[in-house]
C-alpha angles and dihedrals in degrees: 000000000000125000107278097188113125118244109239116240133189107245118209127193113273094009111070115197096016122130124224137177115239105248116243116242108242120217116249113255119258110254111225134192117197123201123181131136095215104088098198093050092044094049092050093049091045090056091050092051092049090053092059111089092207093055131070120194104213100173146357131210135185098202138035099249092053090046091054092051093047092049089053090050101041102030095211122196091231131024114202106203134184109229093226117046137145122267095009124016122223097265090049090053091051091048090054091049092051091048090053091044092238110168109225134131110238122212115186125208119198138178088216136048100218110166094214093054095045091047092049097052095042090049089051093054110275113150097205144024121186135170117245085237088073115110120253092246091054091050093049091050089049090054090055091048093049089051088056090054097258125137116236122195125176115242091236091054096053100075092053091045092050091048091052092049089052092048093051091046089054090052091048090051090049129099116338108222125198120236089254091051091050090049092051092045091056091049090050088052088052088058100252120152123230093262091048091049090049091053092046095053099025099250130129117255088244091057091047091051089052091054090047091052090053091047092052091051094049093048094042094237136118107214145033098260093051090047092055093046093049092046090053091049090052094045093242094136096054 
């Protein structure tokens, strides 16, 4: 006797007995805003983004102020920003977005690979920093990675970034000033004389001069102007 067990089938509404594959849920496309003041470069990159099925270009801007307004309106997943733009530059746009608590992954494109700039924007929350020499495919892939929460840094940016991190670490490991010394240093930077500083913080001129002597030794300088310049270089007046 043959096997009489029924073969199971997937039944769909309106078509009893028919079989059907369960459709796969497709991921939503990554919404992208592109801002760059060089029209030829922007147009070429825009075409590349539009050709990627996983990406959706929702808006373009040719200056920072317009980019900020469009990001507020469209709420893209990723904002691709030129570092240098008219009205507001890329870092200023990102600062405004952070201040307004706008959730968007920021990928910067730059013609240069300055370590100070790349360090600053990454420290402030940027998820990517690429050179404009990067190919369009590389940039599109970086957009997808940024949308997934990854950090993307161009190979040519990394040496400058590492150098800047080392420089800042050296400054951090530099002279340790007391609160009183920092207070006096800021007053020196404001142009106050020792007697004026003494009156401002209720110390005798002799005591102030003693603090200044200690400051000069810690900073490795010999006069007020050099002390202020060295303090600015080390970020002690921020």
